[in-house]
C-alpha positions in Angstrom: 38.9 44.8 -52.3 35.9 45.1 -50.0 34.3 41.9 -51.1 37.8 40.4 -49.6 37.1 42.5 -46.5 33.6 41.5 -45.9 34.3 37.7 -46.5 37.2 38.3 -43.5 34.7 39.7 -41.5 31.9 36.9 -42.3 34.6 34.3 -41.6 36.0 36.0 -38.2 32.2 36.1 -37.4 31.5 32.4 -37.9 34.6 31.3 -36.8 34.1 33.5 -33.2 30.6 31.8 -32.9 31.6 28.3 -33.5 34.1 29.0 -30.6 31.7 30.3 -28.7 29.2 27.1 -28.8 32.5 24.9 -28.2 32.9 26.0 -25.2 29.3 25.9 -23.9 28.1 23.6 -21.0 25.7 20.7 -22.0 22.9 21.5 -20.2 22.1 19.7 -17.1 18.6 17.6 -16.8 17.1 18.8 -13.4 16.5 15.1 -12.1 16.2 16.8 -9.0 14.0 19.5 -9.8 11.0 19.3 -7.3 7.0 18.6 -7.6 5.3 21.7 -7.9 3.0 22.7 -5.3 -0.4 20.8 -5.5 1.3 18.5 -8.0 0.5 14.7 -7.7 3.6 12.8 -8.3 1.3 9.9 -10.0 -0.6 10.3 -13.1 -3.2 7.6 -13.9 -2.6 6.7 -17.5 -6.3 6.7 -19.6 -5.2 5.4 -22.8 -4.2 2.0 -22.6 -1.9 2.3 -25.7 0.2 4.3 -23.1 0.6 1.2 -20.7 3.6 -0.9 -21.0 4.0 -4.0 -22.1 4.9 -6.2 -18.5 5.3 -9.4 -20.3 9.2 -10.0 -20.4 8.9 -8.8 -16.5 6.3 -11.7 -16.3 8.7 -14.0 -17.4 11.1 -13.3 -14.1 9.2 -13.3 -10.9 12.3 -14.7 -8.8 12.5 -13.3 -4.8 9.4 -11.5 -5.8 7.0 -13.1 -3.7 9.2 -12.2 -0.5 9.2 -8.8 -1.8 5.6 -8.2 -1.7 5.0 -10.2 1.7 7.6 -8.0 2.9 5.2 -4.7 1.6 2.6 -6.5 3.6 4.2 -7.2 6.8 5.2 -3.1 6.8 1.4 -2.2 5.5 -0.1 -4.6 8.4 1.8 -2.6 11.4 -0.7 0.2 12.6 2.0 2.8 12.3 1.7 2.8 8.1 -1.6 4.0 8.2 -0.3 7.2 9.1 1.3 7.6 5.6 -1.7 7.3 4.3 -3.6 8.6 1.8 -0.7 8.7 -0.7 -2.2 11.1 -3.1 -5.3 9.3 -4.1 -4.1 6.1 -2.9 -5.6 4.9 0.4 -3.7 2.5 2.6 -6.4 -0.2 2.2 -6.2 -0.1 -1.5 -2.6 -0.2 -0.8 -3.0 -3.7 0.9 -5.7 -4.6 -1.5 -3.6 -4.3 -4.7 -0.4 -5.7 -2.9 -3.0 -8.9 -1.9 -4.5 -8.9 -5.5 -0.6 -9.0 -7.3 0.3 -11.9 -4.6 -2.9 -14.0 -5.3 -1.4 -14.0 -9.2 1.2 -15.1 -8.5 0.3 -18.0 -6.2 -1.9 -19.3 -8.9 1.3 -19.4 -10.8 -0.1 -17.1 -13.7 3.1 -16.6 -15.8 4.1 -13.9 -18.8 1.6 -13.0 -21.2 -1.7 -14.4 -19.2 -0.2 -12.9 -16.4 0.2 -9.6 -18.4 -3.4 -9.5 -19.2 -4.6 -10.4 -15.7 -2.8 -7.1 -14.8 -4.1 -5.3 -17.2 -7.5 -6.0 -16.4 -7.5 -5.5 -13.2 -5.2 -3.0 -12.4 -5.0 0.7 -12.6 -1.3 1.8 -14.1 -0.1 5.4 -13.0 3.5 6.8 -14.1 5.9 8.7 -12.3 5.5 12.3 -13.8 9.3 12.2 -13.8 11.5 15.5 -13.5 9.8 17.1 -16.5 6.1 16.1 -16.8 6.5 14.0 -19.3 7.9 10.9 -17.1 11.5 11.1 -17.7 12.9 9.3 -14.1 16.8 9.0 -13.2 17.6 5.5 -12.3 20.9 5.0 -9.9 22.1 1.7 -7.8 22.8 1.0 -4.6 23.9 -2.0 -2.7 25.3 -3.5 0.3 28.9 -4.1 0.8 31.4 -6.4 2.5 33.8 -4.5 4.7 36.8 -5.9 6.6 36.0 -4.5 10.2 36.7 -5.4 13.9 34.1 -4.7 17.4 37.4 -3.0 18.8 39.5 -0.4 17.3 42.8 -1.6 16.6 45.9 -0.5 14.7 44.4 -2.0 11.8 41.0 -0.9 12.3 40.2 2.7 13.2 37.7 4.2 11.2 34.5 3.7 13.1 30.4 3.5 11.8 28.2 5.3 14.9 25.1 4.1 17.1 22.7 6.7 16.8 23.5 9.6 19.5 21.1 10.0 22.4 20.6 13.8 21.6 19.3 13.1 18.6 15.5 14.2 18.5 13.3 12.7 15.6 9.7 13.8 14.8 6.3 11.8 15.2 7.3 10.0 11.9 11.0 9.7 12.3 11.4 13.0 10.9 15.4 15.1 11.8 13.8 17.5 14.2 17.4 18.2 15.5 20.1 17.9 18.7 18.7 18.3 22.1 21.2 20.4 24.0 21.9 20.4 27.7 19.0 23.2 28.2 16.6 21.2 26.6 16.4 23.4 23.5 16.8 21.7 20.1 19.1 23.0 17.5 20.1 21.6 14.0 22.6 19.0 14.6 25.8 19.6 13.5 27.1 18.7 10.0 29.7 16.0 9.3 32.7 17.9 9.0 32.0 19.7 13.1 30.8 15.8 14.0 34.1 14.5 13.1 36.6 16.9 13.9 35.4 17.7 17.5 34.6 13.9 18.0 31.3 14.5 19.0 30.3 10.5 19.0 32.9 9.5 21.1 32.0 6.5 23.0 29.0 5.7 20.5 31.4 3.4 18.2 29.3 0.3 17.0 32.0 -0.9 14.6 35.3 -0.3 13.1 36.5 -0.3 9.5 39.6 -0.5 7.8 39.8 2.4 5.5 37.9 5.8 6.0 36.3 5.8 2.0 34.9 2.1 3.0 33.1 3.9 5.9 31.9 6.6 3.6 30.6 4.2 1.1 28.3 2.3 4.2 26.7 5.7 5.1 25.9 6.7 1.3 24.5 2.9 0.8 22.6 2.6 4.3 24.2 -0.5 5.1 27.0 -2.5 5.4 28.3 -6.6 5.8 31.2 -6.6 7.7 33.4 -9.4 8.5 35.1 -10.3 11.4 38.4 -11.2 12.6 36.6 -14.4 13.5 35.4 -14.7 9.8 31.5 -14.1 10.9 29.8 -11.6 9.2 27.5 -8.7 10.7 25.0 -6.5 9.6 25.0 -3.3 9.8 21.9 -0.7 8.8 20.4 2.9 8.9 19.3 3.8 12.0 19.2 8.0 11.2 20.7 10.6 9.6 22.2 14.5 11.5 19.5 15.6 9.2 21.6 17.7 6.5 21.1 17.7 3.2 23.1 16.0 1.0 26.4 16.7 -0.9 27.7 14.5 -3.8 31.5 13.7 -3.3 31.8 12.5 -7.2 30.1 15.8 -8.1 32.8 17.1 -6.1 35.2 15.5 -7.9 34.2 16.5 -11.1 34.2 19.9 -10.1 37.7 20.0 -8.8 38.5 17.9 -12.1 39.9 15.2 -10.3 37.7 12.8 -12.3 35.8 13.3 -15.6 32.4 13.2 -15.8 32.3 10.4 -18.1 34.5 8.6 -15.8 32.9 9.3 -12.9 31.7 6.0 -11.2 32.4 4.3 -7.5 34.9 2.0 -8.5 36.9 5.2 -10.2 36.5 7.5 -6.8 37.2 4.2 -4.5 40.8 3.8 -6.9 41.2 8.1 -6.6 41.1 7.8 -2.5 43.3 4.3 -2.5 46.1 6.7 -4.2 44.8 10.0 -2.3 44.4 8.6 0.8 45.2 12.4 2.0 42.4 13.4 0.6 39.6 11.5 1.7 38.7 13.4 4.6 38.6 17.0 2.5 36.2 15.5 0.1 34.2 13.4 2.4 33.2 16.8 4.8 31.9 18.6 2.2 28.9 16.3 2.5 27.1 17.4 5.2 25.1 14.6 6.2 26.2 12.2 8.7 24.5 8.4 9.1 24.1 6.4 11.9 23.6 2.6 12.3 22.2 -0.1 14.0 22.9 -4.0 14.1 20.7 -5.9 12.3 19.9 -9.7 11.9 20.0 -11.1 8.6 19.5 -9.1 5.3 19.9 -5.3 5.2 16.7 -3.5 5.8 14.7 -0.3 3.8 13.5 2.6 5.6 10.3 0.8 6.0 12.4 -1.5 8.2 11.5 -5.0 6.1 14.3 -6.4 4.3 15.2 -5.1 0.9 15.2 -7.5 -2.1 17.8 -7.0 -5.2 16.8 -5.4 -7.8 13.1 -6.0 -6.4 13.7 -3.0 -3.7 14.1 0.9 -5.1 14.2 4.1 -2.9 12.0 6.8 -3.9 11.0 10.5 -2.4 8.8 9.2 0.9 7.7 12.5 0.7 5.4 12.0 -2.5 5.5 8.3 -3.4 3.3 5.5 -1.4 5.3 3.3 1.0 5.8 0.0 0.1 3.6 -0.3 -3.2 4.1 -2.3 -6.1 6.1 -0.6 -9.1 7.4 -1.1 -12.2 10.7 0.1 -14.2 11.4 -0.3 -17.6 14.8 1.1 -18.1 18.1 -0.1 -19.0 20.4 -1.8 -16.3 23.9 -3.2 -16.0 23.4 -6.7 -15.7 26.1 -9.0 -14.5 27.5 -11.6 -17.7 30.8 -13.1 -17.7 31.6 -11.8 -14.4 31.3 -8.4 -15.8 28.4 -5.6 -16.5 26.8 -5.1 -19.3 24.5 -2.8 -20.0 20.9 -4.2 -21.1 17.4 -3.0 -21.7 15.5 -4.2 -18.6 12.2 -3.9 -16.7 10.5 -5.4 -13.6 8.7 -5.4 -10.9 9.6 -3.5 -7.7 8.6 -2.6 -4.5 9.2 0.8 -2.8 10.4 -0.2 0.5 13.7 2.1 0.9 14.4 6.0 0.9 17.7 7.3 -0.5 19.8 10.2 1.1 20.1 11.8 -2.5 17.0 10.4 -4.1 14.3 13.6 -4.2 11.3 14.8 -6.1 9.6 12.2 -8.8 12.6 12.5 -11.7 14.6 9.7 -9.1 14.9 6.3 -8.2 17.5 4.4 -6.7 17.6 0.5 -7.4 18.4 -2.0 -4.9 21.5 -4.5 -6.9 22.3 -6.8 -3.6 25.2 -7.9 -1.6 28.9 -8.0 -2.5 31.2 -6.8 -4.6 29.4 -7.8 -7.7 26.5 -5.6 -6.6 28.7 -2.4 -5.9 29.8 -2.9 -9.9 26.4 -2.7 -11.2 25.3 0.1 -8.7 28.5 2.0 -9.7 27.8 2.0 -13.1 23.8 2.4 -12.8 23.2 6.0 -14.3 20.1 5.3 -16.9 16.8 7.5 -17.9 13.5 5.4 -18.3 9.9 5.3 -16.8 8.7 4.4 -12.7 5.2 2.6 -12.9 3.0 1.8 -9.9 -0.3 -0.2 -10.2 -3.5 -0.7 -7.9 -5.8 -2.4 -8.2 -9.1 -1.3 -9.9 -12.1 -0.2 -7.9 -14.2 -2.9 -6.9 -11.9 -5.6 -7.4 -11.6 -8.4 -5.1 -8.3 -9.8 -4.0 -9.6 -13.3 -3.4 -10.9 -14.0 -7.3 -7.3 -14.6 -8.5 
């Protein structure tokens, strides 16, 4: 009887702890973990065995020259020198590295010969990532194409706004706040206040036909608008209100509206199409508000140069060197038969943009391009990988290639 009682007790304890285990929330990887004070985001790789194999990326150099030239255009502006040195990377070394790499590309090197030349002439640095072991979460962004109008109509009633006159920026473009009528500078109001109080009335740049489409433009930072006469107009990021970004997708998951494993941009679009009355409720939980400007040609990144699909990345510019040459190794959705397919991916990139939610060394956003397919790819991008930067070794002459 005592043995039976003991077994029953043990069985109860086992079931109890098993039940508790089943309800334990999974540990969330802290991809947004800030860089500890005094620590650099990039670490030089000193063991050649730890340097990634660049060969496959060296076989696909489409659009790479143009992207490198865009970075060199930025670094050729005197204002760019104010952002260097970045860690141990000087402005001169950043320029020399891009010039050397461009020289390699223009010499016709590809595949294994290009890989060998990079290994011989370049030092490779790795992002310390979120865990000091190089883990980086890669997400995607894109330029949507929406229907719109330069004037408000019955169909188009949701505006994107120009930068307001009372927005105050610092010398490096940082948002300081709002200048009040008495000359003081106070924090710029959050999204909910801006929209509810109509603070931007008269600053409308263009009108869209759907409130969540307008919000998507805010998150992506740019959009192409097809006007009633068929003309395509590009609007790009001008500034924001200086408030912290908060994810609407995470809010939907928290409220049980969408499950975490089903969360994607397309799922959010479908949800808000069926629940238009909830759009304002959720987007106003994100305090950040973006202002736009009209642009010629392709959208531009935060360095004010054109972004290039699969070549431009967005990182935290307070810790990573602007416009510099990078290399990513991860898995990404790629178009196959009109559908996104997740495959291993490695490629050379240029650090030319900044993301509202991209903070810390454990995050990186990849620009996927323009239009619906790019949107599908961006909406399904959320994979871990490694982020590297390449800089010429000391004493290397860019003209020898």
